[in-house]
C-alpha positions as a printed NumPy array, in Angstrom:
array([[ 83.014,  -3.708, -52.638],
       [ 79.633,  -4.957, -51.378],
       [ 78.636,  -6.232, -54.823],
       [ 81.606,  -8.614, -54.951],
       [ 81.122, -12.363, -54.728],
       [ 82.592, -14.393, -51.886],
       [ 85.226, -15.794, -54.213],
       [ 86.248, -12.292, -55.317],
       [ 86.438, -11.038, -51.725],
       [ 88.695, -13.932, -50.704],
       [ 90.983, -13.108, -53.621],
       [ 91.197,  -9.454, -52.559],
       [ 91.864, -10.371, -48.942],
       [ 94.676, -12.665, -50.044],
       [ 96.399,  -9.989, -52.123],
       [ 95.882,  -7.304, -49.492],
       [ 93.76 ,  -4.973, -51.626],
       [ 90.861,  -5.249, -49.142],
       [ 90.955,  -5.19 , -45.344],
       [ 88.704,  -7.522, -43.366],
       [ 88.016,  -4.734, -40.879],
       [ 87.02 ,  -2.312, -43.648],
       [ 84.818,  -4.987, -45.211],
       [ 83.012,  -5.559, -41.921],
       [ 82.378,  -1.833, -41.408],
       [ 80.898,  -1.466, -44.866],
       [ 78.575,  -4.429, -44.318],
       [ 77.413,  -3.064, -40.97 ],
       [ 76.824,   0.369, -42.509],
       [ 74.744,  -1.27 , -45.258],
       [ 72.687,  -3.226, -42.72 ],
       [ 71.918,  -0.043, -40.785],
       [ 71.078,   1.876, -43.953],
       [ 68.409,  -0.589, -45.067],
       [ 67.066,  -1.717, -41.712],
       [ 63.528,  -0.924, -42.908],
       [ 63.677,  -4.151, -44.934],
       [ 63.429,  -5.833, -41.516],
       [ 65.758,  -8.694, -42.369],
       [ 68.052,  -8.766, -39.312],
       [ 66.415,  -9.486, -35.964],
       [ 69.494,  -9.825, -33.75 ],
       [ 72.514,  -7.68 , -34.536],
       [ 75.981,  -9.008, -33.775],
       [ 77.85 ,  -5.921, -34.935],
       [ 80.234,  -5.44 , -32.003],
       [ 81.477,  -9.016, -32.017],
       [ 81.663,  -8.923, -35.812],
       [ 83.933,  -5.851, -35.612],
       [ 86.148,  -7.41 , -32.968],
       [ 86.667, -10.628, -34.899],
       [ 87.2  ,  -8.845, -38.22 ],
       [ 89.99 ,  -6.724, -36.714],
       [ 91.7  ,  -9.903, -35.532],
       [ 91.28 , -11.43 , -38.998],
       [ 92.67 ,  -8.276, -40.63 ],
       [ 95.86 ,  -8.723, -38.611],
       [ 96.149, -12.375, -39.656],
       [ 95.573, -11.507, -43.327],
       [ 98.252,  -8.812, -43.094],
       [100.715, -11.353, -41.746],
       [ 99.792, -13.742, -44.549],
       [100.186, -11.08 , -47.267],
       [103.611,  -9.998, -45.951],
       [104.82 , -13.583, -45.64 ],
       [105.076, -13.578, -41.836],
       [102.463, -16.314, -41.58 ],
       [101.863, -19.074, -44.11 ],
       [ 98.477, -20.277, -42.931],
       [ 95.193, -18.521, -43.63 ],
       [ 91.557, -19.199, -42.888],
       [ 89.378, -19.31 , -45.99 ],
       [ 86.641, -16.957, -44.742],
       [ 88.757, -14.922, -42.327],
       [ 86.844, -11.783, -41.305],
       [ 84.136, -12.158, -43.967],
       [ 80.589, -11.371, -42.714],
       [ 77.949, -14.105, -42.927],
       [ 74.283, -14.006, -41.904],
       [ 72.589, -16.885, -40.097],
       [ 68.887, -17.676, -40.132],
       [ 67.415, -17.351, -36.668],
       [ 66.652, -21.058, -36.277],
       [ 70.328, -22.079, -36.136],
       [ 71.704, -22.188, -32.597],
       [ 74.557, -19.737, -32.044],
       [ 76.392, -19.744, -28.735],
       [ 75.919, -16.521, -26.776],
       [ 73.783, -15.008, -29.577],
       [ 70.002, -14.912, -29.16 ],
       [ 68.147, -17.494, -31.27 ],
       [ 64.388, -16.927, -31.43 ],
       [ 62.932, -18.772, -34.432],
       [ 61.017, -15.468, -34.814],
       [ 58.688, -16.665, -32.065],
       [ 57.615, -15.348, -28.674],
       [ 58.251, -18.862, -27.404],
       [ 62.029, -18.382, -27.79 ],
       [ 62.221, -14.595, -27.686],
       [ 64.924, -14.625, -24.982],
       [ 66.632, -17.951, -25.728],
       [ 70.444, -17.823, -25.858],
       [ 71.88 , -21.241, -26.832],
       [ 74.871, -22.715, -24.979],
       [ 76.27 , -24.211, -28.197],
       [ 76.584, -23.489, -31.926],
       [ 75.09 , -25.475, -34.812],
       [ 77.664, -27.652, -36.572],
       [ 77.472, -25.969, -39.98 ],
       [ 77.791, -22.529, -38.385],
       [ 80.718, -23.685, -36.254],
       [ 82.483, -25.039, -39.322],
       [ 82.079, -21.639, -40.99 ],
       [ 83.525, -19.954, -37.926],
       [ 86.39 , -22.426, -37.858],
       [ 87.278, -21.057, -41.297],
       [ 87.254, -17.507, -39.908],
       [ 83.745, -16.376, -40.871],
       [ 82.154, -13.702, -38.673],
       [ 78.433, -13.493, -37.951],
       [ 76.934, -10.091, -38.715],
       [ 73.502, -11.034, -37.395],
       [ 70.607, -13.467, -37.165],
       [ 67.998, -13.098, -39.902],
       [ 64.221, -12.826, -39.883],
       [ 61.966, -15.706, -40.917],
       [ 58.49 , -17.173, -40.641],
       [ 57.857, -18.34 , -37.079],
       [ 59.567, -21.7  , -36.602],
       [ 60.132, -21.725, -40.394],
       [ 56.452, -22.405, -41.129],
       [ 55.681, -20.404, -44.253],
       [ 56.781, -19.321, -47.709],
       [ 56.728, -15.544, -47.356],
       [ 58.661, -14.517, -44.22 ],
       [ 55.532, -12.648, -43.215],
       [ 54.64 , -14.493, -39.977],
       [ 57.31 , -13.322, -37.561],
       [ 57.004, -11.641, -34.183],
       [ 59.374,  -9.036, -35.63 ],
       [ 57.117,  -8.263, -38.603],
       [ 57.453,  -9.19 , -42.298],
       [ 60.64 ,  -9.105, -44.373],
       [ 60.575,  -6.766, -47.392],
       [ 62.005,  -7.643, -50.795],
       [ 64.648,  -5.113, -51.968],
       [ 63.678,  -5.353, -55.644],
       [ 61.424,  -2.518, -56.878],
       [ 61.446,  -1.132, -53.354],
       [ 61.464,   2.572, -52.602],
       [ 63.981,   3.042, -49.807],
       [ 62.61 ,   6.483, -49.028],
       [ 59.131,   5.061, -48.611],
       [ 59.126,   4.196, -44.911],
       [ 61.228,   7.217, -44.023],
       [ 58.615,   9.509, -45.553],
       [ 55.728,   7.734, -43.811],
       [ 57.474,   7.215, -40.506],
       [ 57.493,   3.472, -41.133],
       [ 53.797,   3.086, -40.449],
       [ 51.974,   0.564, -42.616],
       [ 48.708,   2.329, -41.79 ],
       [ 50.189,   5.472, -43.336],
       [ 51.129,   3.664, -46.514],
       [ 54.481,   2.217, -45.516],
       [ 53.589,  -1.206, -46.891],
       [ 52.111,  -0.038, -50.196],
       [ 53.275,  -1.971, -53.259],
       [ 56.225,  -3.719, -51.623],
       [ 56.899,  -7.364, -52.424],
       [ 57.537, -10.249, -50.06 ],
       [ 61.013, -11.739, -49.791],
       [ 59.809, -15.332, -49.81 ],
       [ 60.168, -17.778, -47.02 ],
       [ 60.866, -18.978, -44.681],
       [ 64.514, -17.87 , -45.138],
       [ 63.569, -14.44 , -46.469],
       [ 65.864, -12.521, -44.141],
       [ 68.944, -14.436, -45.286],
       [ 68.034, -13.972, -48.962],
       [ 67.66 , -10.204, -48.49 ],
       [ 70.987, -10.057, -46.652],
       [ 72.702, -11.595, -49.677],
       [ 70.808,  -9.596, -52.312],
       [ 71.622,  -6.27 , -50.652],
       [ 75.331,  -6.923, -50.114],
       [ 75.016,  -6.969, -46.331],
       [ 77.031, -10.196, -46.2  ],
       [ 78.772, -12.616, -48.564],
       [ 77.145, -15.869, -47.55 ],
       [ 74.136, -16.902, -45.497],
       [ 72.466, -19.952, -44.066],
       [ 68.779, -20.67 , -44.434],
       [ 66.904, -23.873, -43.739],
       [ 65.088, -25.876, -46.403],
       [ 62.208, -28.159, -45.445],
       [ 59.918, -27.709, -48.442],
       [ 61.771, -25.044, -50.416],
       [ 62.449, -22.446, -47.733],
       [ 65.893, -21.592, -49.128],
       [ 65.139, -21.911, -52.832],
       [ 61.849, -19.971, -52.698],
       [ 63.294, -16.719, -51.261],
       [ 66.415, -17.117, -53.399],
       [ 64.208, -17.054, -56.505],
       [ 62.203, -14.055, -55.286],
       [ 65.311, -12.064, -54.311],
       [ 67.513, -12.888, -57.308],
       [ 70.209, -14.904, -55.524],
       [ 71.484, -18.489, -55.529],
       [ 69.862, -20.961, -53.123],
       [ 71.36 , -24.44 , -52.724],
       [ 69.793, -27.443, -50.973],
       [ 72.255, -30.311, -50.69 ],
       [ 71.455, -34.02 , -50.592],
       [ 69.712, -34.87 , -47.326],
       [ 72.374, -35.937, -44.842],
       [ 75.31 , -34.154, -46.479],
       [ 75.007, -31.148, -44.15 ],
       [ 74.627, -31.684, -40.425],
       [ 71.304, -30.729, -38.834],
       [ 72.837, -30.557, -35.351],
       [ 71.883, -27.192, -33.89 ],
       [ 69.236, -26.454, -36.53 ],
       [ 66.062, -26.147, -34.469],
       [ 63.863, -28.81 , -36.078],
       [ 60.68 , -28.303, -38.014],
       [ 60.373, -31.626, -39.878],
       [ 63.369, -33.786, -38.989],
       [ 63.028, -36.094, -41.978],
       [ 62.96 , -33.18 , -44.45 ],
       [ 65.042, -30.376, -42.881],
       [ 68.282, -29.442, -44.642],
       [ 70.572, -26.456, -43.961],
       [ 70.422, -24.246, -47.054],
       [ 73.144, -22.069, -48.557],
       [ 72.42 , -18.604, -50.01 ],
       [ 75.015, -16.719, -52.056],
       [ 75.426, -14.363, -55.009],
       [ 77.044, -16.99 , -57.258],
       [ 77.112, -20.754, -57.729],
       [ 80.865, -20.771, -57.093],
       [ 80.229, -19.209, -53.696],
       [ 77.663, -21.89 , -52.827],
       [ 80.23 , -24.526, -53.766],
       [ 82.869, -22.881, -51.549],
       [ 80.571, -22.907, -48.527],
       [ 79.317, -26.434, -49.22 ],
       [ 82.877, -27.765, -49.314],
       [ 83.673, -25.981, -46.059],
       [ 80.735, -27.267, -44.014],
       [ 79.692, -30.62 , -45.554],
       [ 80.714, -33.904, -44.001],
       [ 79.781, -36.424, -41.344],
       [ 78.812, -35.231, -37.888],
       [ 78.653, -37.757, -35.054],
       [ 76.09 , -35.525, -33.295],
       [ 73.577, -35.945, -36.136],
       [ 72.174, -39.454, -36.62 ],
       [ 70.969, -38.536, -40.13 ],
       [ 74.423, -37.342, -41.239],
       [ 75.802, -39.654, -43.926],
       [ 79.121, -41.332, -43.263],
       [ 80.266, -41.543, -46.881],
       [ 83.357, -39.346, -47.266],
       [ 82.942, -36.176, -49.302],
       [ 85.688, -35.444, -51.779],
       [ 86.329, -31.709, -51.812],
       [ 86.046, -30.093, -55.241],
       [ 86.413, -26.856, -57.134],
       [ 84.008, -26.044, -59.951],
       [ 85.752, -25.608, -63.321],
       [ 85.405, -22.376, -65.266],
       [ 85.288, -24.132, -68.647],
       [ 82.135, -26.246, -68.557],
       [ 80.506, -28.18 , -71.392],
       [ 76.946, -29.508, -71.318],
       [ 77.256, -31.324, -74.627],
       [ 75.553, -34.735, -74.453],
       [ 74.074, -33.897, -71.035],
       [ 70.534, -35.254, -70.667],
       [ 68.142, -32.607, -69.308],
       [ 64.688, -33.69 , -68.167],
       [ 61.617, -31.421, -68.233],
       [ 58.897, -32.785, -65.891],
       [ 55.551, -32.468, -67.651],
       [ 53.722, -32.314, -64.3  ],
       [ 55.514, -29.045, -63.518],
       [ 53.306, -27.214, -66.021],
       [ 51.168, -26.538, -62.984],
       [ 48.032, -24.406, -62.66 ],
       [ 48.958, -20.84 , -61.798],
       [ 52.329, -20.918, -63.562],
       [ 52.849, -17.363, -64.816],
       [ 53.735, -16.608, -68.419],
       [ 57.005, -14.894, -67.47 ],
       [ 58.213, -17.937, -65.512],
       [ 57.099, -20.275, -68.303],
       [ 58.964, -18.154, -70.833],
       [ 62.166, -18.223, -68.736],
       [ 61.842, -22.003, -68.403],
       [ 61.433, -22.465, -72.17 ],
       [ 64.377, -20.202, -72.963],
       [ 66.578, -22.123, -70.546],
       [ 65.633, -25.441, -72.179],
       [ 66.448, -23.99 , -75.604],
       [ 69.765, -22.736, -74.263],
       [ 70.785, -26.247, -73.218],
       [ 69.587, -27.784, -76.466],
       [ 71.526, -25.245, -78.534],
       [ 74.647, -26.102, -76.516],
       [ 74.381, -29.776, -77.466],
       [ 72.44 , -31.16 , -74.516],
       [ 69.607, -33.623, -74.996],
       [ 66.373, -32.137, -73.654],
       [ 63.39 , -34.458, -73.216],
       [ 60.079, -34.456, -71.398],
       [ 59.868, -36.79 , -68.414],
       [ 57.15 , -37.749, -65.959],
       [ 57.016, -37.552, -62.175],
       [ 53.464, -38.913, -61.844],
       [ 53.12 , -38.641, -58.073],
       [ 54.053, -34.96 , -57.982],
       [ 50.361, -34.101, -57.833],
       [ 50.148, -35.695, -54.392],
       [ 53.219, -34.04 , -52.901],
       [ 51.437, -31.036, -51.378],
       [ 48.872, -33.184, -49.56 ],
       [ 51.532, -35.678, -48.518],
       [ 53.794, -32.898, -47.253],
       [ 50.917, -31.342, -45.331],
       [ 50.308, -34.53 , -43.364],
       [ 53.964, -35.356, -42.672],
       [ 54.868, -31.774, -41.836],
       [ 52.045, -31.36 , -39.325],
       [ 52.72 , -34.738, -37.737],
       [ 56.393, -33.993, -37.133],
       [ 55.629, -30.414, -36.087],
       [ 53.246, -31.729, -33.423],
       [ 56.011, -33.951, -32.115],
       [ 58.761, -31.322, -32.257],
       [ 56.721, -28.52 , -30.719],
       [ 55.815, -30.629, -27.682],
       [ 59.168, -29.727, -26.103],
       [ 58.01 , -26.12 , -25.68 ],
       [ 55.97 , -26.501, -22.525],
       [ 57.161, -23.625, -20.336],
       [ 59.087, -25.904, -17.994],
       [ 62.724, -26.183, -19.084],
       [ 63.297, -23.204, -21.391],
       [ 61.499, -20.687, -23.527],
       [ 58.418, -18.626, -22.729],
       [ 56.554, -19.492, -19.528],
       [ 53.058, -18.233, -18.783],
       [ 52.261, -16.728, -15.393],
       [ 50.042, -19.597, -14.312],
       [ 50.113, -21.259, -10.879],
       [ 46.916, -23.356, -10.825],
       [ 48.037, -26.594, -12.466],
       [ 50.692, -28.077, -14.725],
       [ 48.119, -28.767, -17.436],
       [ 46.971, -25.158, -17.474],
       [ 50.601, -23.964, -17.504],
       [ 51.227, -26.064, -20.627],
       [ 48.088, -24.832, -22.374],
       [ 48.489, -21.113, -21.629],
       [ 52.225, -21.136, -22.353],
       [ 51.722, -22.704, -25.773],
       [ 48.785, -20.427, -26.592],
       [ 50.825, -17.328, -25.736],
       [ 54.091, -18.546, -27.231],
       [ 52.933, -19.813, -30.643],
       [ 51.124, -17.909, -33.387],
       [ 48.043, -19.197, -35.187],
       [ 50.08 , -20.881, -37.932],
       [ 52.111, -22.972, -35.495],
       [ 49.113, -23.805, -33.317],
       [ 47.136, -24.852, -36.387],
       [ 49.824, -27.267, -37.543],
       [ 50.18 , -28.721, -34.057],
       [ 46.447, -29.395, -33.867],
       [ 46.367, -30.936, -37.344],
       [ 49.415, -33.072, -36.593],
       [ 47.937, -34.409, -33.372],
       [ 44.766, -35.288, -35.281],
       [ 46.752, -37.212, -37.91 ],
       [ 48.633, -39.085, -35.191],
       [ 45.574, -40.207, -33.238],
       [ 45.424, -44.002, -33.033],
       [ 42.232, -44.113, -35.081],
       [ 43.735, -41.9  , -37.812],
       [ 47.374, -43.006, -37.834],
       [ 47.116, -45.586, -40.622],
       [ 44.788, -43.509, -42.798],
       [ 46.934, -40.367, -42.68 ],
       [ 50.497, -40.734, -41.459],
       [ 51.237, -44.223, -42.799],
       [ 49.59 , -43.506, -46.159],
       [ 51.526, -40.248, -46.458],
       [ 54.772, -42.128, -45.836],
       [ 53.868, -44.593, -48.595],
       [ 53.131, -41.739, -51.016],
       [ 56.419, -40.125, -50.064],
       [ 58.18 , -43.327, -51.074],
       [ 56.395, -43.243, -54.438],
       [ 57.492, -39.623, -54.981],
       [ 61.107, -40.58 , -54.238],
       [ 60.795, -43.542, -56.592],
       [ 59.651, -41.204, -59.392],
       [ 62.9  , -39.276, -59.128],
       [ 64.984, -42.45 , -58.882],
       [ 63.404, -43.939, -62.013],
       [ 63.923, -40.752, -64.018],
       [ 67.586, -40.553, -63.095],
       [ 68.182, -44.269, -63.605],
       [ 66.529, -43.864, -67.   ],
       [ 69.402, -41.71 , -68.188],
       [ 68.416, -38.185, -67.158],
       [ 71.315, -36.266, -65.623],
       [ 69.574, -33.119, -64.421],
       [ 65.979, -31.942, -64.118],
       [ 65.233, -28.348, -65.124],
       [ 62.153, -26.825, -63.487],
       [ 60.715, -23.523, -62.312],
       [ 61.274, -22.68 , -58.652],
       [ 58.107, -20.676, -58.021],
       [ 54.844, -20.167, -59.862],
       [ 55.341, -16.427, -60.201],
       [ 57.629, -13.529, -59.417],
       [ 57.553, -12.267, -55.826],
       [ 53.944, -11.292, -54.997],
       [ 53.007,  -8.164, -53.092],
       [ 52.43 ,  -8.342, -49.364],
       [ 48.775,  -7.328, -49.71 ],
       [ 48.08 , -10.11 , -52.217],
       [ 50.05 , -12.747, -50.329],
       [ 48.294, -12.121, -47.027],
       [ 44.774, -12.242, -48.457],
       [ 44.904, -15.993, -47.924],
       [ 46.103, -17.901, -44.861],
       [ 49.744, -18.924, -44.518],
       [ 49.157, -22.606, -45.215],
       [ 47.253, -21.969, -48.444],
       [ 49.982, -19.694, -49.8  ],
       [ 52.7  , -22.171, -48.806],
       [ 50.899, -24.945, -50.661],
       [ 50.642, -22.77 , -53.761],
       [ 54.206, -21.457, -53.806],
       [ 56.068, -24.67 , -52.86 ],
       [ 54.594, -26.921, -55.534],
       [ 57.94 , -27.188, -57.384],
       [ 60.187, -27.431, -54.341],
       [ 58.44 , -29.729, -51.86 ],
       [ 58.832, -32.942, -53.919],
       [ 62.619, -32.449, -53.887],
       [ 62.641, -32.554, -50.084],
       [ 60.438, -35.639, -50.157],
       [ 63.035, -37.403, -52.301],
       [ 66.023, -35.972, -50.434],
       [ 67.788, -35.106, -53.698],
       [ 70.014, -32.028, -54.24 ],
       [ 68.635, -28.92 , -55.937],
       [ 69.733, -25.372, -56.594],
       [ 67.926, -22.215, -57.657],
       [ 69.741, -19.795, -59.963],
       [ 68.51 , -16.365, -61.127],
       [ 67.451, -16.593, -64.769],
       [ 65.992, -13.246, -65.794],
       [ 63.787, -10.351, -64.778],
       [ 60.036, -10.301, -65.217],
       [ 58.395,  -7.461, -67.189],
       [ 57.816,  -5.698, -63.855],
       [ 61.514,  -5.885, -62.973],
       [ 61.42 ,  -8.717, -60.435],
       [ 63.759, -11.754, -60.461],
       [ 62.77 , -15.16 , -61.801],
       [ 64.676, -18.227, -60.626],
       [ 64.965, -21.675, -62.19 ],
       [ 65.738, -24.91 , -60.386],
       [ 68.235, -27.682, -61.209],
       [ 67.699, -31.074, -59.577],
       [ 70.07 , -34.04 , -59.574],
       [ 70.322, -37.586, -58.183],
       [ 71.218, -38.205, -54.562],
       [ 74.861, -37.385, -53.748],
       [ 75.422, -35.758, -57.149],
       [ 75.734, -32.339, -55.52 ],
       [ 78.842, -31.523, -57.537],
       [ 77.068, -32.218, -60.83 ],
       [ 74.112, -30.035, -59.847],
       [ 76.436, -27.175, -58.943],
       [ 78.452, -27.581, -62.155],
       [ 75.417, -27.47 , -64.441],
       [ 74.022, -24.525, -62.498],
       [ 77.309, -22.664, -62.922],
       [ 77.19 , -23.231, -66.7  ],
       [ 73.68 , -21.784, -66.796],
       [ 74.781, -18.85 , -64.657],
       [ 77.626, -18.143, -67.087],
       [ 75.271, -18.157, -70.07 ],
       [ 72.613, -15.921, -68.572],
       [ 75.122, -13.522, -66.964],
       [ 72.368, -12.359, -64.638],
       [ 73.424,  -9.158, -62.933],
       [ 72.745,  -9.072, -59.236],
       [ 70.79 ,  -6.078, -58.049],
       [ 73.271,  -3.298, -57.311],
       [ 71.621,  -1.285, -54.569],
       [ 74.632,   0.898, -53.79 ],
       [ 73.462,   3.983, -55.66 ],
       [ 69.826,   3.679, -54.589],
       [ 70.656,   3.043, -50.941],
       [ 73.397,   5.658, -50.672],
       [ 71.13 ,   8.318, -52.149],
       [ 67.964,   7.483, -50.233]])
C-alpha cells in the first residue's frame, strides 16, 4: 500500500478498497520504523489519526452513495517542510531561533491541501532556514538518504556517529531533504518543500523522487517563512509526475495575501496518458557540461537526449551564456535578502530570546548569536556588507543586472523555438556525509546547485524526474525546464519521459520490515 502513488491511493479510496484510517496507521508505523533517517522533526500523529478517521467515514458515505461530494485528498497523509507555517503545529525552520514557535495561521498552499482533506503527518527536517543543499545543518541533526542505507546500522551501534553510526551513509540533499525522504520511503503520498536555488529539485534527484518547481508566482508564498523573497517558490515532491500535477492543480492560483502571486487565472488540467513528443524541440545547454559533472550523470543525460530524438523530437544544442555567473550572482542576492529577512529575529516579539538585561543592543547581538548557526550568521554578515552604501552599486545592483541577463538567456532560447530544456539536476549522485561535510556549507551549495539556481533567477518552471541508477545503486535525476507559465507543458513532457524510463521507486517495505 505504501508504494502506491497518490493517484492510485485516491482511486482505491473512491472504490472503498482502502480505508483512510488504515492508510494513516500504516504511514505512521513506517515513520516510526525508520525514524533513524531523522526526516521528521515534529510529529503530528495524533491529529493525523483523528482526521483520517473522520475522512474514512466520509469516504464510506461516498462509496455507499449516501453522500455525493468527496474531498480529493481526504485522509491522505502529507508531509510539510518545517519552514511552512502550520497553525497549532510547531514550525522551527530547524533553528534554535524558532525552536518553540507555534504559528497562529497556516500557509496558503498547506491550507488549500487541507481544504481538500489532506492530513499532515509531520513537519520535515531541513537545513537551518533552508540555507544549504544537503539537509545537514539542522539543530535536529542531518537527514539520511534511504538509498543504500543499512537500517540495522544505527540500531547495532546505538545510533552513535562516534561508534560508526554515520559510516557510509549518503546525504538526502537539501534543503528539503526531509520531505524527499518522506516521499521516497512511503511515509506519505505528497510533500511540500521550498525551492530558492534548487532546494526541492536537488533532494528529489538524490532520493529518486519527483520534484516540481512551478513558475514564480503561481504558488502562494504566504506562510512560507522567507529566505530570498524574490526567488522562493513552494516546491512539490511526489512519487510520480501525475501526482505533482494533482497537487499543483489543487493549490495553485492567486492569493490576495501574497503580493507576488500572479493574477492570471489558472486553467485546471489533467495530464494525458497518451503523450507524443514528435516535433517537440528539446534544447541542450552547452554551458551545463560543467566541471565536476560525473560520468554516470552525463551518460543518463545523453541517453535521455537520444530517447527524445528517437521518438521524433528535435534535439539541438543551445547556449545560456550567462549561466557561468549565476552562482556568484545568486550568492550576492541571497545574502542581501537573507540579511534583510533575518533582521526580524531580534528576541523582542517572538522566537529565541537571550537572557540579557544590560541593553537592547546586547540583547539583539546575543540573541542572534545564540539563535543562528554559523551558516546563517555568515550569510547575514555577507549580506550586510553587500548592502553597505559604499558597496551597494558594486554588488547588489550589479547582481540584479546579471540576474536580468540570465533571465534574458532563457527568454531568447524559448523565443527561438525551443520548447523544453533538458539538463542534469545535480553534478553527481548523492555524496556521502563525510565527503559533503569536508567543505563548508556555502561551498557545497555552490557546487551542487549549478544546474538549478539559474532557473530560480529566471523564475521559469522546472521539474526533476528520476532517470536511472548509478553504478553504485543511487538515483540520478534529470531536469526539464520550460518557459514562464508553461507549467502544464513541463509536466506533460516529464510524464512522457517517466513513462519511457519506467523508473521503479525504491521499495523499502521488505528491508524496513525485516530490519
